[in-house]
C-alpha positions in Angstrom: 9.5 27.5 40.3 6.2 28.4 42.0 7.1 31.0 44.6 6.3 34.5 43.3 9.1 36.0 45.5 11.6 33.7 44.0 10.4 34.5 40.5 10.7 38.3 41.2 14.1 37.9 42.7 15.4 35.9 39.7 13.9 38.5 37.3 15.5 41.4 39.3 18.9 39.7 39.1 18.7 39.2 35.3 17.5 42.8 34.7 20.2 44.3 36.9 23.1 42.1 36.0 22.5 41.1 32.4 20.2 43.6 30.8 21.2 46.9 32.6 20.6 49.4 29.7 21.4 52.3 32.0 24.7 50.8 33.0 24.1 51.0 36.8 25.3 47.6 37.7 28.4 48.9 39.4 26.3 51.3 41.5 25.3 49.4 44.6 22.9 52.2 45.6 20.7 51.4 42.5 19.9 47.6 42.7 16.2 48.5 42.4 16.7 50.6 39.3 14.6 48.3 37.1 12.0 47.3 39.7 9.2 49.1 37.8 9.5 46.4 35.1 9.4 43.4 37.5 5.6 43.0 37.3 5.3 43.4 33.6 8.2 41.0 33.0 6.7 38.4 35.4 3.3 38.7 33.6 5.0 38.2 30.2 7.1 35.2 31.4 4.0 33.5 32.8 2.6 33.5 29.3 5.5 31.3 28.0 6.5 33.9 25.4 8.9 33.4 22.5 12.4 34.7 22.8 11.6 37.3 20.2 8.7 38.6 22.3 10.9 39.0 25.4 13.6 40.7 23.4 11.0 43.0 21.8 9.6 43.9 25.2 13.0 44.8 26.6 13.9 46.9 23.5 10.6 48.7 23.7 11.3 49.6 27.4 14.8 50.8 26.4 13.5 53.0 23.6 10.2 54.3 25.0 11.0 54.6 28.7 14.7 54.8 29.2 15.6 57.4 26.6 16.5 55.3 23.6 19.5 53.5 25.1 20.0 50.1 23.5 22.7 47.5 23.8 21.6 44.6 21.5 24.0 42.1 23.0 22.8 42.8 26.6 19.2 42.7 25.5 19.6 39.3 23.7 21.6 37.8 26.7 18.9 39.0 29.1 16.1 37.7 26.9 17.8 34.3 26.7 18.1 34.1 30.5 14.5 35.3 31.0 13.3 32.7 28.5 15.2 29.9 30.3 13.7 31.2 33.6 10.2 31.2 32.2 10.6 27.5 31.4 11.1 26.8 35.1 7.7 28.4 36.0 5.0 26.0 37.1 
């Protein structure tokens, strides 16, 4: 995948549908809830990070910026999907 818009769209989908630490997935008014993290996640994924690094990044956001919420299962699932996505980047 080369197109930056496609990358951002795929990241947005994973953050909203799989990670969703604030549990806003059912709120159709909030599909942009995690857009502040799109740039940093894209930059991270372009560096071909380890699964642990992706998971750690998401956990840090949860704790430091989203009030300490944490759902390890969602974090791991999202990290796995983001890692697989990063492997499609050219």
